[in-house]
N, C-alpha and C positions, 0 to 999 in steps of 0.2 A: 738194789745197793750197793750188791757184795759186785757187781759188774762192776757200775761202777766206780770203786776201788783200787778192783785191780787195774782197771784203765787209771786210772792218777798215778799206780803204779808205774808206768810207763809215763811219764811227764817232764824225765827227761830227755825223751825223744820225742814226743808230741808235742809238749806245752800246754796238757792241757790235766791240772792239780784238780787238788779238790776245787778251788777257788771257779779255776772254768768255768768246769765239768755242771758244779751247780749254779750256775748265770744262763746256762745254755739250754739245762735238763729240771730249771724249777719251777719256769712258768706251765710248763705240762703236768711234772708231779702234785704239783698244789696248785693245780689248779682253785681260782674262783671263781662261780660262779653268779656272785654280788657283783661283781669289779664286769665280768661281761653283764649280767643285764641293766646294771646302772651306765655302763661306756664310757665306764673312766677314760684319761685323754691323756695326755702330757704327763705333768707333775705325778700325780695324781697314782697314775697309770704306774712310772717307772720306781716309787717308792713301795707300791705294791709286788713289783718285781725285785726289787732289793730287796724286802724283810722276807721274799719267797729263799730268794738264793740261799740265805745269811741261815735257815732254817736246816733246808739239800746242805750249806756247806756245812755246821754242823755235825745234822746226820750223816756225813761220807766222812770223820774227823773221828767219828766215833760208835761205827758201824760195829763194831768189837762187843761197845760194852750195852747195846741197845739193840743189837739182836743177838 
């Protein structure tokens, strides 16, 4: 998480601020076996990824307090 925070610090050049990093990394960091096992697709899968990205964005914006 600290590494992703360092990457977000360069968002002026890369446009990879906390929200974009969360969207990219959330499915890997917060993998859901239930979602994979049930074969969610479409709207349900999108909503799951959305929740995951919100959680990762929150963690990234509060790294110092959490870790």
